[in-house]
MOPAC internal coordinates of N, CA, C and O (Angstrom, degrees):
PM7 1SCF
backbone

  N    0.0000 0     0.00 0     0.00 0    0    0    0
  C    1.4432 1     0.00 0     0.00 0    1    0    0
  C    1.5206 1   107.78 1     0.00 0    2    1    0
  O    1.2310 1   119.84 1   -67.02 1    3    2    1
  N    1.3239 1   117.90 1   112.98 1    3    2    1
  C    1.4722 1   120.23 1  -177.47 1    5    3    2
  C    1.5269 1   112.49 1   -77.16 1    6    5    3
  O    1.2310 1   121.34 1   -22.78 1    7    6    5
  N    1.3213 1   115.04 1   157.22 1    7    6    5
  C    1.4591 1   120.69 1   171.78 1    9    7    6
  C    1.5259 1   107.22 1   -69.58 1   10    9    7
  O    1.2310 1   120.09 1   -48.94 1   11   10    9
  N    1.3219 1   117.44 1   131.06 1   11   10    9
  C    1.4614 1   121.72 1   179.89 1   13   11   10
  C    1.5179 1   110.93 1   -92.11 1   14   13   11
  O    1.2310 1   120.51 1   133.85 1   15   14   13
  N    1.3153 1   116.64 1   -46.15 1   15   14   13
  C    1.4660 1   121.35 1   176.52 1   17   15   14
  C    1.5238 1   109.10 1  -163.62 1   18   17   15
  O    1.2310 1   121.27 1   -15.77 1   19   18   17
  N    1.2967 1   115.17 1   164.23 1   19   18   17
  C    1.4583 1   121.03 1   179.28 1   21   19   18
  C    1.5188 1   107.87 1  -146.66 1   22   21   19
  O    1.2310 1   120.81 1    -9.95 1   23   22   21
  N    1.3072 1   116.05 1   170.05 1   23   22   21
  C    1.4515 1   118.05 1  -179.01 1   25   23   22
  C    1.5084 1   112.77 1  -174.81 1   26   25   23
  O    1.2310 1   122.02 1     1.23 1   27   26   25
  N    1.3081 1   113.74 1  -178.77 1   27   26   25
  C    1.4573 1   120.96 1  -179.68 1   29   27   26
  C    1.5204 1   109.39 1  -127.75 1   30   29   27
  O    1.2310 1   121.15 1   -23.35 1   31   30   29
  N    1.3271 1   115.40 1   156.65 1   31   30   29
  C    1.4579 1   121.44 1   171.89 1   33   31   30
  C    1.5152 1   107.70 1  -115.57 1   34   33   31
  O    1.2310 1   121.18 1   -43.23 1   35   34   33
  N    1.3111 1   115.35 1   136.77 1   35   34   33
  C    1.4621 1   121.24 1  -179.67 1   37   35   34
  C    1.5232 1   108.59 1  -129.08 1   38   37   35
  O    1.2310 1   121.10 1   -17.06 1   39   38   37
  N    1.3083 1   115.50 1   162.94 1   39   38   37
  C    1.4605 1   119.43 1   179.59 1   41   39   38
  C    1.5221 1   110.09 1   -62.06 1   42   41   39
  O    1.2310 1   121.22 1   -29.19 1   43   42   41
  N    1.3075 1   115.26 1   150.81 1   43   42   41
  C    1.4606 1   120.81 1   178.44 1   45   43   42
  C    1.5264 1   111.02 1   -57.31 1   46   45   43
  O    1.2310 1   120.75 1   144.29 1   47   46   45
  N    1.3246 1   116.17 1   -35.71 1   47   46   45
  C    1.4684 1   120.57 1  -179.79 1   49   47   46
  C    1.5286 1   112.19 1   -64.44 1   50   49   47
  O    1.2310 1   120.13 1   150.33 1   51   50   49
  N    1.3294 1   117.36 1   -29.67 1   51   50   49
  C    1.4667 1   121.82 1  -177.51 1   53   51   50
  C    1.5256 1   113.80 1   -98.57 1   54   53   51
  O    1.2310 1   120.15 1   172.70 1   55   54   53
  N    1.3209 1   117.33 1    -7.30 1   55   54   53
  C    1.4643 1   122.04 1  -170.10 1   57   55   54
  C    1.5304 1   113.73 1   -54.53 1   58   57   55
  O    1.2310 1   119.58 1   124.33 1   59   58   57
  N    1.3193 1   118.40 1   -55.67 1   59   58   57
  C    1.4730 1   121.11 1  -176.59 1   61   59   58
  C    1.5258 1   111.58 1   -61.14 1   62   61   59
  O    1.2310 1   120.67 1   139.25 1   63   62   61
  N    1.3192 1   116.32 1   -40.75 1   63   62   61
  C    1.4649 1   121.25 1   179.78 1   65   63   62
  C    1.5314 1   110.60 1   -63.72 1   66   65   63
  O    1.2310 1   120.51 1   137.29 1   67   66   65
  N    1.3283 1   116.62 1   -42.71 1   67   66   65
  C    1.4637 1   120.83 1  -178.60 1   69   67   66
  C    1.5287 1   110.57 1   -68.83 1   70   69   67
  O    1.2310 1   119.89 1   137.38 1   71   70   69
  N    1.3295 1   117.82 1   -42.62 1   71   70   69
  C    1.4714 1   120.81 1   178.17 1   73   71   70
  C    1.5265 1   110.18 1   -59.99 1   74   73   71
  O    1.2310 1   120.25 1   134.10 1   75   74   73
  N    1.3213 1   117.12 1   -45.90 1   75   74   73
  C    1.4706 1   121.04 1   179.15 1   77   75   74
  C    1.5258 1   110.96 1   -61.26 1   78   77   75
  O    1.2310 1   120.52 1   141.06 1   79   78   77
  N    1.3269 1   116.61 1   -38.94 1   79   78   77
  C    1.4607 1   120.75 1   179.34 1   81   79   78
  C    1.5305 1   110.52 1   -63.65 1   82   81   79
  O    1.2310 1   120.20 1   133.51 1   83   82   81
  N    1.3407 1   117.22 1   -46.49 1   83   82   81
  C    1.4647 1   119.90 1  -179.78 1   85   83   82
  C    1.5250 1   111.76 1   -65.87 1   86   85   83
  O    1.2310 1   119.67 1   145.45 1   87   86   85
  N    1.3278 1   118.23 1   -34.55 1   87   86   85
  C    1.4678 1   120.03 1   176.58 1   89   87   86
  C    1.5216 1   110.41 1   -56.81 1   90   89   87
  O    1.2310 1   120.13 1   136.94 1   91   90   89
  N    1.3050 1   117.35 1   -43.06 1   91   90   89
  C    1.4695 1   121.71 1  -179.48 1   93   91   90
  C    1.5249 1   111.93 1   -78.36 1   94   93   91
  O    1.2310 1   120.58 1   136.09 1   95   94   93
  N    1.3259 1   116.50 1   -43.91 1   95   94   93
  C    1.4644 1   120.62 1  -174.67 1   97   95   94
  C    1.5225 1   112.59 1   -67.93 1   98   97   95
  O    1.2310 1   119.79 1   146.22 1   99   98   97
  N    1.3262 1   118.00 1   -33.78 1   99   98   97
  C    1.4651 1   121.13 1  -177.21 1  101   99   98
  C    1.5263 1   113.75 1   -90.68 1  102  101   99
  O    1.2310 1   120.14 1   170.12 1  103  102  101
  N    1.3355 1   117.34 1    -9.88 1  103  102  101
  C    1.4715 1   120.92 1  -178.99 1  105  103  102
  C    1.5278 1   113.22 1   -55.61 1  106  105  103
  O    1.2310 1   118.94 1   137.55 1  107  106  105
  N    1.3416 1   119.63 1   -42.45 1  107  106  105
  C    1.4638 1   118.94 1   179.58 1  109  107  106
  C    1.5301 1   113.57 1   -63.52 1  110  109  107
  O    1.2310 1   120.65 1   160.88 1  111  110  109
  N    1.3451 1   116.37 1   -19.12 1  111  110  109
  C    1.4633 1   120.64 1   179.11 1  113  111  110
  C    1.5253 1   111.85 1   -88.78 1  114  113  111
  O    1.2310 1   120.73 1  -178.56 1  115  114  113
  N    1.3351 1   116.21 1     1.44 1  115  114  113
  C    1.4514 1   120.55 1  -178.43 1  117  115  114
  C    1.5196 1   113.46 1    85.34 1  118  117  115
  O    1.2310 1   120.50 1  -170.14 1  119  118  117
  N    1.3343 1   116.64 1     9.86 1  119  118  117
  C    1.4592 1   120.81 1   179.89 1  121  119  118
  C    1.5214 1   110.42 1   -86.13 1  122  121  119
  O    1.2310 1   121.47 1   -40.29 1  123  122  121
  N    1.3380 1   114.79 1   139.71 1  123  122  121
  C    1.4589 1   122.12 1   176.65 1  125  123  122
  C    1.5294 1   108.24 1  -133.02 1  126  125  123
  O    1.2310 1   121.14 1   -19.20 1  127  126  125
  N    1.3340 1   115.42 1   160.80 1  127  126  125
  C    1.4616 1   119.43 1   173.58 1  129  127  126
  C    1.5229 1   106.78 1   -72.31 1  130  129  127
  O    1.2310 1   120.36 1   -61.40 1  131  130  129
  N    1.3388 1   116.92 1   118.60 1  131  130  129
  C    1.4569 1   121.54 1  -174.71 1  133  131  130
  C    1.5195 1   113.21 1  -102.24 1  134  133  131
  O    1.2310 1   120.43 1   148.49 1  135  134  133
  N    1.3266 1   116.78 1   -31.51 1  135  134  133
  C    1.4584 1   120.36 1  -175.59 1  137  135  134
  C    1.5210 1   109.01 1  -150.80 1  138  137  135
  O    1.2310 1   121.50 1   -39.58 1  139  138  137
  N    1.3193 1   114.74 1   140.42 1  139  138  137
  C    1.4659 1   121.13 1   177.81 1  141  139  138
  C    1.5191 1   106.58 1  -128.21 1  142  141  139
  O    1.2310 1   120.35 1   -70.82 1  143  142  141
  N    1.3216 1   116.94 1   109.18 1  143  142  141
  C    1.4653 1   121.82 1  -177.64 1  145  143  142
  C    1.5246 1   109.88 1  -115.84 1  146  145  143
  O    1.2310 1   121.75 1  -118.17 1  147  146  145
  N    1.3155 1   114.26 1    61.83 1  147  146  145
  C    1.4667 1   119.06 1   177.90 1  149  147  146
  C    1.5089 1   111.92 1    76.78 1  150  149  147
  O    1.2310 1   120.49 1    69.32 1  151  150  149
  N    1.3190 1   116.67 1  -110.68 1  151  150  149
  C    1.4638 1   118.08 1  -176.96 1  153  151  150
  C    1.5254 1   113.54 1   -85.05 1  154  153  151
  O    1.2310 1   119.93 1  -156.55 1  155  154  153
  N    1.3237 1   117.74 1    23.45 1  155  154  153
  C    1.4629 1   121.09 1   178.70 1  157  155  154
  C    1.5226 1   109.94 1  -148.52 1  158  157  155
  O    1.2310 1   121.23 1   -37.25 1  159  158  157
  N    1.3309 1   115.25 1   142.75 1  159  158  157
  C    1.4567 1   122.45 1   178.41 1  161  159  158
  C    1.5194 1   107.81 1  -128.33 1  162  161  159
  O    1.2310 1   120.86 1   -47.33 1  163  162  161
  N    1.3435 1   115.96 1   132.67 1  163  162  161
  C    1.4502 1   121.22 1   177.66 1  165  163  162
  C    1.5164 1   111.08 1  -106.99 1  166  165  163
  O    1.2310 1   121.01 1   -49.98 1  167  166  165
  N    1.3239 1   115.68 1   130.02 1  167  166  165
  C    1.4600 1   122.97 1   177.25 1  169  167  166
  C    1.5257 1   109.09 1  -109.60 1  170  169  167
  O    1.2310 1   120.76 1   -30.82 1  171  170  169
  N    1.3251 1   116.14 1   149.18 1  171  170  169
  C    1.4508 1   120.77 1   175.21 1  173  171  170
  C    1.5098 1   110.12 1  -166.73 1  174  173  171
  O    1.2310 1   121.53 1    -5.80 1  175  174  173
  N    1.3323 1   114.68 1   174.20 1  175  174  173
  C    1.4569 1   119.64 1   177.19 1  177  175  174
  C    1.5237 1   109.36 1   -73.40 1  178  177  175
  O    1.2310 1   120.49 1   -36.57 1  179  178  177
  N    1.3230 1   116.66 1   143.43 1  179  178  177
  C    1.4622 1   120.73 1   177.41 1  181  179  178
  C    1.5232 1   109.08 1   -52.74 1  182  181  179
  O    1.2310 1   120.84 1   -47.88 1  183  182  181
  N    1.3257 1   116.00 1   132.12 1  183  182  181
  C    1.4561 1   120.87 1  -179.85 1  185  183  182
  C    1.5173 1   114.12 1    85.94 1  186  185  183
  O    1.2310 1   119.85 1   172.37 1  187  186  185
  N    1.3275 1   117.89 1    -7.63 1  187  186  185
  C    1.4544 1   121.63 1  -179.86 1  189  187  186
  C    1.5156 1   111.28 1  -102.89 1  190  189  187
  O    1.2310 1   121.13 1    29.42 1  191  190  189
  N    1.3177 1   115.43 1  -150.58 1  191  190  189
  C    1.4589 1   119.86 1   175.12 1  193  191  190
  C    1.5239 1   108.84 1  -123.07 1  194  193  191
  O    1.2310 1   119.88 1   -22.47 1  195  194  193
  N    1.3288 1   117.84 1   157.53 1  195  194  193
  C    1.4625 1   120.05 1  -178.00 1  197  195  194
  C    1.5251 1   110.89 1   -68.89 1  198  197  195
  O    1.2310 1   120.64 1   -64.31 1  199  198  197
  N    1.3265 1   116.38 1   115.69 1  199  198  197
  C    1.4595 1   119.75 1  -178.63 1  201  199  198
  C    1.5280 1   113.22 1  -116.90 1  202  201  199
  O    1.2310 1   119.95 1   179.99 1  203  202  201
  N    1.3206 1   117.71 1    -0.01 1  203  202  201
  C    1.4724 1   122.43 1   175.51 1  205  203  202
  C    1.5206 1   107.73 1  -128.78 1  206  205  203
  O    1.2310 1   120.46 1   -58.63 1  207  206  205
  N    1.3248 1   116.72 1   121.37 1  207  206  205
  C    1.4614 1   121.93 1  -174.08 1  209  207  206
  C    1.5169 1   111.18 1  -120.63 1  210  209  207
  O    1.2310 1   121.35 1   -35.67 1  211  210  209
  N    1.3190 1   115.02 1   144.33 1  211  210  209
  C    1.4599 1   122.56 1   170.49 1  213  211  210
  C    1.5221 1   106.06 1  -122.52 1  214  213  211
  O    1.2310 1   120.74 1   -56.38 1  215  214  213
  N    1.3242 1   116.19 1   123.62 1  215  214  213
  C    1.4615 1   119.96 1   177.91 1  217  215  214
  C    1.5204 1   109.30 1  -129.42 1  218  217  215
  O    1.2310 1   121.35 1   -15.31 1  219  218  217
  N    1.3247 1   115.03 1   164.69 1  219  218  217
  C    1.4631 1   119.20 1  -176.45 1  221  219  218
  C    1.5158 1   110.68 1  -114.67 1  222  221  219
  O    1.2310 1   121.97 1   -23.17 1  223  222  221
  N    1.3165 1   113.83 1   156.83 1  223  222  221
  C    1.4536 1   120.93 1   171.96 1  225  223  222
  C    1.5127 1   107.01 1  -139.08 1  226  225  223
  O    1.2310 1   120.83 1   -33.30 1  227  226  225
  N    1.3113 1   116.03 1   146.70 1  227  226  225
  C    1.4577 1   120.10 1  -175.13 1  229  227  226
  C    1.5182 1   112.75 1   -70.25 1  230  229  227
  O    1.2310 1   120.37 1   136.75 1  231  230  229
  N    1.3159 1   116.90 1   -43.25 1  231  230  229
  C    1.4623 1   120.36 1  -176.12 1  233  231  230
  C    1.5154 1   109.96 1  -139.23 1  234  233  231
  O    1.2310 1   121.09 1    -6.60 1  235  234  233
  N    1.3066 1   115.52 1   173.40 1  235  234  233
  C    1.4520 1   121.05 1   175.23 1  237  235  234
  C    1.5115 1   112.86 1    90.89 1  238  237  235
  O    1.2310 1   121.98 1     1.68 1  239  238  237
  N    1.3059 1   113.81 1  -178.32 1  239  238  237
  C    1.4602 1   120.82 1  -179.11 1  241  239  238
  C    1.5201 1   110.51 1   -78.05 1  242  241  239
  O    1.2310 1   121.27 1   -24.98 1  243  242  241
  N    1.3158 1   115.17 1   155.02 1  243  242  241
  C    1.4552 1   119.38 1   172.50 1  245  243  242
  C    1.5257 1   107.94 1   -65.87 1  246  245  243
  O    1.2310 1   120.60 1   -30.18 1  247  246  245
  N    1.3106 1   116.45 1   149.82 1  247  246  245
  C    1.4576 1   120.21 1   178.28 1  249  247  246
  C    1.5162 1   108.43 1  -143.67 1  250  249  247
  O    1.2310 1   120.83 1    -3.52 1  251  250  249
  N    1.3112 1   116.02 1   176.48 1  251  250  249
  C    1.4585 1   119.33 1  -177.99 1  253  251  250
  C    1.5254 1   110.77 1  -116.84 1  254  253  251
  O    1.2310 1   121.45 1   -16.03 1  255  254  253
  N    1.3163 1   114.83 1   163.97 1  255  254  253
  C    1.4598 1   123.24 1   179.98 1  257  255  254
  C    1.5244 1   107.06 1  -133.50 1  258  257  255
  O    1.2310 1   120.91 1   -50.16 1  259  258  257
  N    1.3177 1   115.87 1   129.84 1  259  258  257
  C    1.4594 1   120.81 1   179.77 1  261  259  258
  C    1.5205 1   108.32 1  -134.41 1  262  261  259
  O    1.2310 1   120.44 1   -44.72 1  263  262  261
  N    1.3277 1   116.77 1   135.28 1  263  262  261
  C    1.4634 1   120.98 1  -177.67 1  265  263  262
  C    1.5224 1   110.55 1  -124.18 1  266  265  263
  O    1.2310 1   121.34 1   -45.51 1  267  266  265
  N    1.3236 1   115.03 1   134.49 1  267  266  265
  C    1.4534 1   122.64 1   176.13 1  269  267  266
  C    1.5255 1   108.37 1  -105.51 1  270  269  267
  O    1.2310 1   120.73 1   -41.62 1  271  270  269
  N    1.3186 1   116.21 1   138.38 1  271  270  269
  C    1.4557 1   122.16 1  -178.45 1  273  271  270
  C    1.5288 1   110.06 1   -99.01 1  274  273  271
  O    1.2310 1   120.95 1   -46.85 1  275  274  273
  N    1.3388 1   115.79 1   133.15 1  275  274  273
  C    1.4638 1   121.38 1   176.13 1  277  275  274
  C    1.5260 1   108.61 1  -125.43 1  278  277  275
  O    1.2310 1   120.60 1   -16.19 1  279  278  277
  N    1.3225 1   116.46 1   163.81 1  279  278  277
  C    1.4583 1   120.57 1  -176.10 1  281  279  278
  C    1.5321 1   113.43 1   -97.23 1  282  281  279
  O    1.2310 1   120.15 1   170.80 1  283  282  281
  N    1.3576 1   117.32 1    -9.20 1  283  282  281
  C    1.4627 1   120.83 1  -178.89 1  285  283  282
  C    1.5232 1   109.79 1  -131.35 1  286  285  283
  O    1.2310 1   120.70 1   -43.49 1  287  286  285
  N    1.3281 1   116.26 1   136.51 1  287  286  285
  C    1.4616 1   121.08 1  -179.87 1  289  287  286
  C    1.5254 1   112.15 1   -62.07 1  290  289  287
  O    1.2310 1   120.35 1   148.44 1  291  290  289
  N    1.3128 1   116.94 1   -31.56 1  291  290  289
  C    1.4647 1   119.37 1  -179.23 1  293  291  290
  C    1.5278 1   111.35 1   -59.90 1  294  293  291
  O    1.2310 1   120.11 1   149.70 1  295  294  293
  N    1.3212 1   117.40 1   -30.30 1  295  294  293
  C    1.4672 1   120.28 1   178.44 1  297  295  294
  C    1.5231 1   111.80 1   -69.62 1  298  297  295
  O    1.2310 1   120.07 1   151.20 1  299  298  297
  N    1.3249 1   117.47 1   -28.80 1  299  298  297
  C    1.4693 1   120.86 1   175.76 1  301  299  298
  C    1.5229 1   108.93 1   -62.04 1  302  301  299
  O    1.2310 1   120.62 1   133.24 1  303  302  301
  N    1.3298 1   116.42 1   -46.76 1  303  302  301
  C    1.4630 1   121.03 1   179.91 1  305  303  302
  C    1.5218 1   111.66 1   -66.16 1  306  305  303
  O    1.2310 1   120.30 1   140.40 1  307  306  305
  N    1.3202 1   117.04 1   -39.60 1  307  306  305
  C    1.4626 1   120.41 1   178.50 1  309  307  306
  C    1.5252 1   110.95 1   -62.81 1  310  309  307
  O    1.2310 1   120.44 1   137.13 1  311  310  309
  N    1.3257 1   116.76 1   -42.87 1  311  310  309
  C    1.4683 1   120.33 1   176.27 1  313  311  310
  C    1.5222 1   110.31 1   -59.01 1  314  313  311
  O    1.2310 1   120.31 1   130.03 1  315  314  313
  N    1.3226 1   117.01 1   -49.97 1  315  314  313
  C    1.4624 1   121.70 1  -175.82 1  317  315  314
  C    1.5303 1   110.21 1   -56.83 1  318  317  315
  O    1.2310 1   120.40 1   132.59 1  319  318  317
  N    1.3089 1   116.84 1   -47.41 1  319  318  317
  C    1.4631 1   121.55 1  -179.72 1  321  319  318
  C    1.5256 1   111.19 1   -62.45 1  322  321  319
  O    1.2310 1   120.39 1   131.68 1  323  322  321
  N    1.3209 1   116.86 1   -48.32 1  323  322  321
  C    1.4690 1   120.61 1  -178.42 1  325  323  322
  C    1.5254 1   111.85 1   -64.14 1  326  325  323
  O    1.2310 1   120.54 1   140.12 1  327  326  325
  N    1.3289 1   116.58 1   -39.88 1  327  326  325
  C    1.4635 1   120.29 1  -178.53 1  329  327  326
  C    1.5239 1   111.37 1   -66.76 1  330  329  327
  O    1.2310 1   120.31 1   141.03 1  331  330  329
  N    1.3307 1   117.01 1   -38.97 1  331  330  329
  C    1.4667 1   119.93 1   177.27 1  333  331  330
  C    1.5240 1   110.85 1   -68.11 1  334  333  331
  O    1.2310 1   120.55 1   138.42 1  335  334  333
  N    1.3295 1   116.56 1   -41.58 1  335  334  333
  C    1.4662 1   120.36 1   178.19 1  337  335  334
  C    1.5205 1   111.82 1   -62.88 1  338  337  335
  O    1.2310 1   120.52 1   151.58 1  339  338  337
  N    1.3274 1   116.60 1   -28.42 1  339  338  337
  C    1.4692 1   121.25 1   179.28 1  341  339  338
  C    1.5264 1   112.11 1   -81.84 1  342  341  339
  O    1.2310 1   120.23 1   178.67 1  343  342  341
  N    1.3349 1   117.17 1    -1.33 1  343  342  341
  C    1.4598 1   119.81 1   177.60 1  345  343  342
  C    1.5105 1   115.19 1   106.73 1  346  345  343
  O    1.2310 1   119.72 1  -173.84 1  347  346  345
  N    1.3296 1   118.14 1     6.16 1  347  346  345
  C    1.4573 1   120.78 1   177.96 1  349  347  346
  C    1.5225 1   111.55 1   -71.85 1  350  349  347
  O    1.2310 1   120.85 1   -15.20 1  351  350  349
  N    1.3201 1   115.97 1   164.80 1  351  350  349
  C    1.4651 1   122.61 1   179.21 1  353  351  350
  C    1.5259 1   109.32 1  -105.54 1  354  353  351
  O    1.2310 1   120.96 1   -54.61 1  355  354  353
  N    1.3311 1   115.77 1   125.39 1  355  354  353
  C    1.4646 1   120.40 1   179.73 1  357  355  354
  C    1.5231 1   110.22 1   -58.68 1  358  357  355
  O    1.2310 1   121.02 1   -50.76 1  359  358  357
  N    1.3392 1   115.65 1   129.24 1  359  358  357
  C    1.4604 1   120.88 1   177.50 1  361  359  358
  C    1.5289 1   110.73 1  -128.75 1  362  361  359
  O    1.2310 1   120.64 1  -163.65 1  363  362  361
  N    1.3319 1   116.38 1    16.35 1  363  362  361
  C    1.4584 1   121.51 1   179.34 1  365  363  362
  C    1.5131 1   110.66 1   150.40 1  366  365  363
  O    1.2310 1   120.39 1   -72.83 1  367  366  365
  N    1.3259 1   116.86 1   107.17 1  367  366  365
  C    1.4617 1   122.02 1  -178.83 1  369  367  366
  C    1.5255 1   110.83 1   -64.89 1  370  369  367
  O    1.2310 1   119.98 1   -20.40 1  371  370  369
  N    1.3383 1   117.64 1   159.60 1  371  370  369
  C    1.4569 1   120.38 1   178.02 1  373  371  370
  C    1.5269 1   111.32 1   -55.55 1  374  373  371
  O    1.2310 1   121.10 1   -46.33 1  375  374  373
  N    1.3204 1   115.50 1   133.67 1  375  374  373
  C    1.4572 1   119.93 1   178.96 1  377  375  374
  C    1.5132 1   112.02 1   173.14 1  378  377  375
  O    1.2310 1   121.75 1    -8.67 1  379  378  377
  N    1.3226 1   114.25 1   171.33 1  379  378  377
  C    1.4701 1   122.04 1   178.63 1  381  379  378
  C    1.5197 1   109.42 1   -72.44 1  382  381  379
  O    1.2310 1   120.79 1   -42.87 1  383  382  381
  N    1.3156 1   116.10 1   137.13 1  383  382  381
  C    1.4716 1   123.23 1   173.40 1  385  383  382
  C    1.5301 1   106.36 1  -118.17 1  386  385  383
  O    1.2310 1   120.97 1  -100.05 1  387  386  385
  N    1.3363 1   115.76 1    79.95 1  387  386  385
  C    1.4689 1   121.11 1  -171.92 1  389  387  386
  C    1.5224 1   113.20 1   -67.03 1  390  389  387
  O    1.2310 1   119.54 1   165.49 1  391  390  389
  N    1.3317 1   118.47 1   -14.51 1  391  390  389
  C    1.4638 1   119.18 1   176.82 1  393  391  390
  C    1.5317 1   111.14 1   -65.29 1  394  393  391
  O    1.2310 1   120.25 1   160.93 1  395  394  393
  N    1.3330 1   117.12 1   -19.07 1  395  394  393
  C    1.4659 1   120.93 1   177.91 1  397  395  394
  C    1.5267 1   110.66 1   -93.68 1  398  397  395
  O    1.2310 1   120.07 1   126.41 1  399  398  397
  N    1.3278 1   117.47 1   -53.59 1  399  398  397
  C    1.4634 1   123.60 1   169.79 1  401  399  398
  C    1.5274 1   108.33 1  -170.55 1  402  401  399
  O    1.2310 1   119.26 1   -15.43 1  403  402  401
  N    1.3376 1   119.02 1   164.57 1  403  402  401
  C    1.4691 1   121.40 1  -170.78 1  405  403  402
  C    1.5264 1   115.48 1   -61.52 1  406  405  403
  O    1.2310 1   119.39 1   155.34 1  407  406  405
  N    1.3233 1   118.78 1   -24.66 1  407  406  405
  C    1.4624 1   121.14 1  -178.02 1  409  407  406
  C    1.5253 1   113.39 1  -106.46 1  410  409  407
  O    1.2310 1   119.93 1  -166.06 1  411  410  409
  N    1.3203 1   117.73 1    13.94 1  411  410  409
  C    1.4654 1   121.49 1  -176.72 1  413  411  410
  C    1.5251 1   108.47 1   -76.76 1  414  413  411
  O    1.2310 1   120.64 1   -80.61 1  415  414  413
  N    1.3292 1   116.37 1    99.39 1  415  414  413
  C    1.4623 1   122.94 1  -177.96 1  417  415  414
  C    1.5228 1   107.54 1  -110.23 1  418  417  415
  O    1.2310 1   120.59 1   -62.48 1  419  418  417
  N    1.3306 1   116.47 1   117.52 1  419  418  417
  C    1.4622 1   119.39 1  -172.29 1  421  419  418
  C    1.5216 1   111.82 1  -146.57 1  422  421  419
  O    1.2310 1   121.55 1   -16.39 1  423  422  421
  N    1.3296 1   114.64 1   163.61 1  423  422  421
  C    1.4641 1   123.48 1   171.35 1  425  423  422
  C    1.5193 1   107.49 1  -137.54 1  426  425  423
  O    1.2310 1   121.23 1   -28.07 1  427  426  425
  N    1.3290 1   115.24 1   151.93 1  427  426  425
  C    1.4625 1   121.98 1  -176.01 1  429  427  426
  C    1.5264 1   109.66 1  -131.23 1  430  429  427
  O    1.2310 1   120.76 1   -44.69 1  431  430  429
  N    1.3260 1   116.15 1   135.31 1  431  430  429
  C    1.4604 1   121.71 1   176.64 1  433  431  430
  C    1.5203 1   107.96 1  -139.27 1  434  433  431
  O    1.2310 1   120.84 1   -43.20 1  435  434  433
  N    1.3311 1   116.01 1   136.80 1  435  434  433
  C    1.4650 1   119.89 1   174.52 1  437  435  434
  C    1.5182 1   108.57 1   -85.73 1  438  437  435
  O    1.2310 1   121.18 1   -47.14 1  439  438  437
  N    1.3223 1   115.35 1   132.86 1  439  438  437
  C    1.4584 1   120.27 1   177.72 1  441  439  438
  C    1.5319 1   109.61 1   -73.31 1  442  441  439
  O    1.2310 1   119.71 1    -1.09 1  443  442  441
  N    1.3384 1   118.15 1   178.91 1  443  442  441
  C    1.4657 1   119.98 1  -175.54 1  445  443  442
  C    1.5259 1   115.64 1   -59.67 1  446  445  443
  O    1.2310 1   119.60 1   160.71 1  447  446  445
  N    1.3298 1   118.38 1   -19.29 1  447  446  445
  C    1.4678 1   119.72 1   179.15 1  449  447  446
  C    1.5260 1   112.36 1  -112.17 1  450  449  447
  O    1.2310 1   119.80 1  -168.05 1  451  450  449
  N    1.3268 1   117.99 1    11.95 1  451  450  449
  C    1.4550 1   121.11 1   171.65 1  453  451  450
  C    1.5091 1   117.51 1    98.85 1  454  453  451
  O    1.2310 1   119.38 1  -179.51 1  455  454  453
  N    1.3367 1   118.80 1     0.49 1  455  454  453
  C    1.4610 1   119.78 1   176.11 1  457  455  454
  C    1.5265 1   109.50 1   -71.53 1  458  457  455
  O    1.2310 1   120.57 1   -38.59 1  459  458  457
  N    1.3221 1   116.51 1   141.41 1  459  458  457
  C    1.4587 1   122.33 1  -177.44 1  461  459  458
  C    1.5275 1   109.11 1   -91.24 1  462  461  459
  O    1.2310 1   120.75 1   -67.31 1  463  462  461
  N    1.3442 1   116.17 1   112.69 1  463  462  461
  C    1.4553 1   121.61 1  -178.62 1  465  463  462
  C    1.5300 1   107.85 1  -106.98 1  466  465  463
  O    1.2310 1   121.12 1   -50.94 1  467  466  465
  N    1.3093 1   115.46 1   129.06 1  467  466  465
  C    1.4642 1   122.10 1  -177.09 1  469  467  466
  C    1.5183 1   109.75 1  -121.78 1  470  469  467
  O    1.2310 1   121.21 1   -33.97 1  471  470  469
  N    1.3294 1   115.29 1   146.03 1  471  470  469
  C    1.4579 1   121.26 1   166.87 1  473  471  470
  C    1.5241 1   106.02 1  -123.20 1  474  473  471
  O    1.2310 1   120.70 1   -49.48 1  475  474  473
  N    1.3416 1   116.27 1   130.52 1  475  474  473
  C    1.4617 1   121.57 1  -174.10 1  477  475  474
  C    1.5212 1   110.94 1  -131.22 1  478  477  475
  O    1.2310 1   121.67 1   -37.07 1  479  478  477
  N    1.3386 1   114.41 1   142.93 1  479  478  477
  C    1.4611 1   122.55 1   171.87 1  481  479  478
  C    1.5235 1   107.12 1  -120.46 1  482  481  479
  O    1.2310 1   120.53 1   -52.85 1  483  482  481
  N    1.3195 1   116.59 1   127.15 1  483  482  481
  C    1.4620 1   121.44 1  -179.79 1  485  483  482
  C    1.5306 1   112.29 1   -95.73 1  486  485  483
  O    1.2310 1   120.26 1   175.50 1  487  486  485
  N    1.3176 1   117.12 1    -4.50 1  487  486  485
  C    1.4636 1   121.34 1  -175.81 1  489  487  486
  C    1.5288 1   111.13 1   -78.37 1  490  489  487
  O    1.2310 1   120.62 1   -27.94 1  491  490  489
  N    1.3324 1   116.42 1   152.06 1  491  490  489
  C    1.4653 1   119.34 1   174.60 1  493  491  490
  C    1.5260 1   110.85 1   -62.49 1  494  493  491
  O    1.2310 1   120.69 1   -21.04 1  495  494  493
  N    1.3237 1   116.29 1   158.96 1  495  494  493
  C    1.4619 1   121.46 1  -177.73 1  497  495  494
  C    1.5194 1   111.90 1   -56.50 1  498  497  495
  O    1.2310 1   119.81 1   147.32 1  499  498  497
  N    1.3068 1   117.97 1   -32.68 1  499  498  497
  C    1.4600 1   121.43 1  -178.80 1  501  499  498
  C    1.5217 1   112.37 1   -63.07 1  502  501  499
  O    1.2310 1   120.15 1   163.39 1  503  502  501
  N    1.3420 1   117.32 1   -16.61 1  503  502  501
  C    1.4621 1   120.75 1   178.93 1  505  503  502
  C    1.5232 1   111.85 1   -87.34 1  506  505  503
  O    1.2310 1   119.87 1   176.46 1  507  506  505
  N    1.3344 1   117.85 1    -3.54 1  507  506  505
  C    1.4624 1   121.12 1  -177.79 1  509  507  506
  C    1.4905 1   108.87 1   -66.60 1  510  509  507
  O    1.2310 1   120.10 1   180.00 1  511  510  509

């Protein structure tokens, strides 16, 4: 199961400064700002998909976000169930996240120390 995307969370006070920094720092790698969904910005190579994200949080410690890509939606649900049974904290039940794209089916669970772990399927439902 390959890594689909990853990212960082920064304080709301630092968000704009950090986004501007990554826009400049990642430019030599061919990365551009591809999507801006409010408190999160996705960067990626032109013609690709956003695989590096910067998001903000109002309070608390900075944390990380890591997403694993699967080819079947049923695996998203299996991950969510297993992660909760292992003691994870629900951070988003399996479902469509249309703000990213129409087939973005994902679930989110916080690990024991607060990192946000996601499993995502980009395939249409008919591929489940």
